N, C-alpha and C positions, 0 to 999 in steps of 0.2 A: 743809792747812786749807781747808775749803770756803768758797766765796765767800758773802758775806752773803745774797744772794738764794736760796741753796740751804740756808740754815740753818733748822731747824725753828721757831725763835723768830721768824722773819720772818713778819709777819701775812699776807703774800701767798703764803707757802709752801703749795703744794698747790692753789692756785686757778689756774684757767685764765684767759687773757685774755677768753675768751668769757663766763665767769661774771662777771668784774668788769664788763665792758661791759653785759651784760644787767641786772645789778643796778643800775647807774647809770641805764640807760634806764628801768627800772621805777620807780625812785625819783624821778627828775627829768625824764624825757622828753627827746626829741631836741632840742626847742627850747632847753631849758636847757643841754644839752651843747654845742650850737652857739654859744650865747651865751658860755659860759665857756671853751670850747676852740675857737678859730676855725679849723676845718679843713673842707674841702669835703665830706668824706664824712658830716659831721654836718648840713650845711646844705642839700645838694641831694639829694633822694630818698634819705634815709638808710636803711640796713639794717644788721643785725648783720653779715652776710656781707661787704659792701663795706667796712665800717668795720674789721673784723678784718683784712682783706687789707691795708689801708693801715697800720693800727697795727703789724702785724707787720714791715712794711718800714721804718717810720719811728720810730726809737728816741725822739726828743724828744716825739713825740705820745703814744706809749705811756707814757712817764714822766709826762706830764700827767694821763692817765686814771688811772694807778695812784696818783698823788699825791692826786687827788680822792677816790678810793675810800678811801685811808688816812685822809684828813681826815674823811670820813663816819664811819669806824670810831672815830676818836678822839672825835668828837662824840656817839657812841652812836646814830647813825641806823641803823635796821634795816629 
């Protein structure tokens, strides 16, 4: 049986972390990301590249970013 994150009904299935992060930055901006998720890569000279490096190595931070993306999806924010 596939893990839940590999299941096609998972709303994150097929999305890259880069796509998720870029979408959140476009919708909310770095300042809002830094306010809601207090990590240095969002507060000090933020960039997609540095944030992806950190998020790929830090599961709890990645979970927060993915949870915010899912929250936006449920609210219908596009």
